[in-house]
N, C-alpha and C positions, 0 to 999 in steps of 0.2 A: 746795850743789854745782850749778853751772850746767848742766854736761852738754850744752851746746848742740850739740856735734858728735858726741856719743856715740850719738844715735839720730835717725833721719830723722823729721821732723815729719809727723804724720798730720793732714790738713786736716779741720776740722769745718765744718759749714754755718755761714755767717756772714751777718750782716745789715749787707748793705752796710757938819751934826751937830746933829739936834735933841735936846732933852732926852729922857731915857729915860722921864720921867714922862708925856710926851705920847704914848708908844708904846702902842697899844691892847693890852690883854690879850686873848688869843685866846678866853677863856671869858666875858669881861665884856660886858655890854650897857649902853648908855647909857639914861638915863631915858626918852628918846624912843623906845627900841626895846623896852621891856618888853612882854611879851606880855599881852594882855588875856584875856577869857573864852575858853573852849574853843570851837573851831569847831563849828558846827552846820550841818546840811543847809540850803542856801540855798533860800528860796522861789522864787528866780528860775528854778529848774529846772522849776517848774510853770507858768511864765508863757510867753506867746508869745515867739518868738525876738526880735522887735523890742524887747521890754522886757528880756529876759534879756541882751541884748548891751550893756547899760549898763556903765560902768566899775565894776570890782569892786576891793575892797581887803581886806587882812587886818585883824584886830582892831587891830594896831599901826599901821595907817594906810598900810602898804606897798601900793602899787597892784599888781594882779595882771594880767599879760598873758595873756589866754585864747586868743590866736591861736596857731596852730601854726607852727613855723618852716618856712621854705621847703623845707628838707631836714634830715635828721637830723644832718648834720654842720655845719649853719650855726651851731649853738651854739658850736662851737670856732673858727670862722673869725675871729670878732672878737678872740679871745685871741691868735691867731697873728700878727695884724697888727703888734702892738708889737714882737715878736721880729724881724720882717722889717725894720722901721725901724731897730732897734738894730744889726742886722748891717751896715748901711751905714757905721757909724762905727767898727767894730772893725778892729784891725790885727793880731790874733792869733787863729787858728782851730785848734782841736785836736780830733781825733776818735779814738775807740778802736773798732776793728773787727777782722774776720778772725781769730778765735780759732783756734789750732792746738794739737793735742795732741802732746807730745813724750814718747817712751818711751825711757828710758835704763836703764842697768844698775842704778843705785841708786834711781832715782825716776821718777815719771811726773808731768808737770805741763803746764799750759796757758800759752801765750804769746799776747799780743794785739798787733796792729799799732797803733802810735801815729803818726798823721800830723799834721804841723804845717805850716800855711801862714801866712806873716807878711810884713809890710813893715817891721818894726822894725829899727833899726840895730844892735841888740844881737846879731842873728843874722847869721851870715856868708852864709847861703843863704836864698832865699825859701821853700824847701820841704824838709821832712825826713820820713823814714819809718824808724822803728825798731821793734824788737819788745821788749816788756816782759812780765814775769810778775808775779804778785801781789806777791811780796816786794820787787820794785822800786818799786811804788807805795807800799808800806809804808815803804821807805827814804826816799822823797821826803817823805812826810808827817812822819816823824820829824825830817828835816832842816829842814823848814819850821817845826816847833815849836821847834827849837833856835835857829834864826836869826831867827825873827820871833815872839818870845814875847809881844809885846803885841797880836798879832792872833789872830782866831778862825780856826782851820784846819778846813776841811771834813772830814767823816768818811769813812772807807773802809767798804765792806761787811765784815761779819764774815769772818774768815779760816777759822775752823773750822766744820765741820758735823757733825751726829750721824751716825756711821757706821751703815749699815743703814737709815737713814731717808731721807737725801738722797744721791744719787750725784753727787759733785762733778765728774764727767766727763760727765754727761748733757748733752744739747743744751740742755735747759730751764735747768739750773743755770748752765751756761757763758754762755748768753745773758743771763740775769738779772744775773750778775756783770759781764758786759761793759757793760751799760747803766749799772750803778752806778759802774764805773770811769770810764766816759765822762763821767758827771755830775760825778764828783770832779774830773777835770781841767778841765771847763768852769767849775766854781766857781772854781778857781784862776785860770784864764784871764781871767775877768771881774773879778777883784779888782785894784784899781789899784796895790797894793803887792806882793802875792804873785806876780803874773804877771811881775814884774821880778826875782824872786829868782834868784840865780845857780845854785842847786841845781835849780830848775825848768828853767832853760835847759839844764843838763847832761842832765837827765832826758829832755828832748825831742830833743836833738841827738846825744848820744854813741852811737856804734855799739856800743861795749863799755863798758857801765855798770859792770861788775864791776871793771874796771881802776881806776875812780875810787873804788869802795868799798874796794878793797884798799889803795890809797894813802892812804885816809882823807881825801882832798882837803884836804891840809895847810893851804893858805891859807884855804879856805872854812871849815874846821873851826875854825881859830883865830878867824876873824871871828865865827862862831856862838857860840863859847865866851865871847868878850869881850862880846857882846850879852847872853848869858845871865847873865854875871857882873854886868853893869851893872844888870840888872833883877831880880836875885835877891839873897838874903842879908839883906834888910831887911824887917821887917814893916811893912806899910802902916798908918799911923796916921791919915792925913787923907783918907780916901776919901769923896767926896760921898755923902750919904744916899741919893741916887737909885739907887746901885749896890746897896744892900741889897735892893732889890726884884727884882734880876735873878735871884738864886738861887731865890727863891720862885716867880717867874714860870716859870723853866725846870723846876723840880720839878713844878709843877702841869701845865704843858704836856706834859711827858714822861709823867706819870701818865695824863692823859686820852687821849693818843695810844696809850699801851700798852693801855688798856682797849678802845679802838676796834679796835686791831690784834688783840687776842685774840678779840673778838666777831666780827670780820670773818673770821678764820680758822675759827671754828666754823660760821659761815654757809656758807662755801665747802665745808667738810667735809660739812655736811648737804645742800648742793646736789648734791655728787658722789654721796652715798648715794641721794638721791632720783633722780638720773640713772640709777643702776643699776636701780632699781625700774621706772622708765619704760621702759627698754630691754627689760625682760622683759614689761612690761604691754602694749606696743603689738602685738607679734607674736601675742598671744593672740586679738585680734580678727581678725587675718588667718587664723589657723587655724580660728577659728569660722566665718568666711565661707566656707571651703571645704566646710563641712557644711550651710550654709544657702544654697541657691541664690537664693531670693528676697531674702535679706538680704545677699548677697555684696557688692554694690556699696557700700552704706553702711558695712558693717563694714570693708571694705578702706579706705574713706575715713577712718574713725576711726583705723585702724592707721597710715595715712600721716600723719595729723594729729599723732598722738602722736610719730611719728618726727621730724617737723619741729620740734616743741616740744623734743625731746631735743637736736637740733642747736643750737637757739637757746640753751638752757640751758648747753650745753657751751661755747659761745662766750662767754656772760656770765661763767661761772666762770673761763675762761682770761683774760679781760680783767681781772677782779678780781685774779687771782693775779699777772699779769705787769705790770699798770699801777698798781693801787691799793695793794696791800700794800708794794711796794718803796719808794714815796714815804713811807708811814707809817714804815717801818723806817729810812729815811734820816734823817728828822727826829727820831726817837727817839735815834739815834746822835748826831745833831747836838747835841741838847740835853744829852746826857751829856758831850760833848766841850767844851761851852761854859762849864764851871764857871769862874767868875771867879777868877784867881790871887790869892792873899793876900800874895804877896811881890813887892815892887817897890823900886827904888832910892829912897833917902830924899831925894834932891835934889828939891825941889819942882818944878823945871822938867821933870824926867823923869816925875814923878808926873802932871803935867798932860798930858805927851805920851802917857803910857800911857792915861790916861782918855780923851783925844781919840781915840786909835786904837780903843779899845773901843767908844766911842759910835758912831763911824763904822761899825764892823763890825756892831754890833747893829742899826743903822738899815738897813744893806744886807741883813742877814739877815731882818729883818722884812719888807722889801719883797719879797725873794725868796719868803718863806713865803706872803705874801698872794697873790702871782701863782701860785705852784705849787699851792696848795690851791684857789684859785678854778678853775684849769684842771682839777685833779684831780676836784673835785666836779661841775663842769660835764660832764666826760667821763663820770663815773659815771652822772649823770642821763641823758646821751645814750645810753649803752649799755643802761640799763634801759628807756628808751623803745623802743629798737630791739627789745629782747627781747619786751616785751609786745605790740608791734605785730606781730611775727612770729607769736606765739601766737594773737593775735586773728585774723589773716589765716588761719591754719591752721584754726581752729575754724569761722570763717565759711564756709570752703570746704566743710565737711561738711554744713552746714544744707540746701543744695539736695538732697543725696543722701538726707536723712532725711525730706524733705517728701513727702506723698502725691502721686503722679503720676496724672493722669486716665487711666482705662482706655481703651484704643483699642477701638472697636467694629468 
């Protein structure tokens, strides 16, 4: 039930073809990258600075850059340059923002604004703005699977949440889902085939998408069914051996990411528990300072220091929850949705077409994965550096308060 006019929307805060054998396994290391003996404290730490400044390297021969970046954000600037260059050649831009809550008689739901800007001839206008709810995104993905069965369709965030554990109307959950839906559409937009799909065009431009759903989009549905018929019903007998590795690759990749996801969630949970203890710990020193006149200043300093560490830890936990975990979850869902179909048309020409599409999509997915995880891990390193720098600064500010001051005569 759409119920678009049944209840007034309540605004929420918004924010703004190479061979598969050549594709590197995410867990594999080449012979030149095998780790050597365990790291031991470097004797350079005991030498004069002029000697200790010599070039360092890890046991595997990888050089180590010991210089500090000009700023904490400089680690990410290099990664954003490629995106800026790619934007100059794009002719289709899609964004998801402005979530709004709708309360109707039968249901309560969230819609998102989908804005499209394009110079493509397939669009009648250069810009569109429509509102879509989650089930509309789900409809789009199903239609893409039906009409483009030889291509890998990006995943959607999970629809269901555990009641009582996650409030699906909370600002945090809505924002997390908005980011995931925005990423979903951007994956399709960047795809050389999916971005020209007629269902995608309708999703981006139709003011009343429900009208198309009810009509069943007769022409497009027939086209989708014909493509599905062509690619289905026959067991594939002559699949190249290289495709046999895809399933194992995806299973291993998903398993490792799942393990990282579970451990990361435990770490965040423990950080939040530690944060509760810190918030109780700091004020104790402030209360103590009220009873000790001579120690008042250093005790207040320790209390303020712990408060600053609390703030830094809270920011780190939020970054992990909002930036790190969603990317892991997306790729877990991606690997689950990328199982290679076992049915394909028996005509050899169509088998070769199917294999070519899959190879191209796998290569594109691998490139996206490398870029996403490089940026993700670089960002995580940057956030941890900022966290420890803030804690270090906080504790260093306490030292002068603890040092003996010369008595005035």
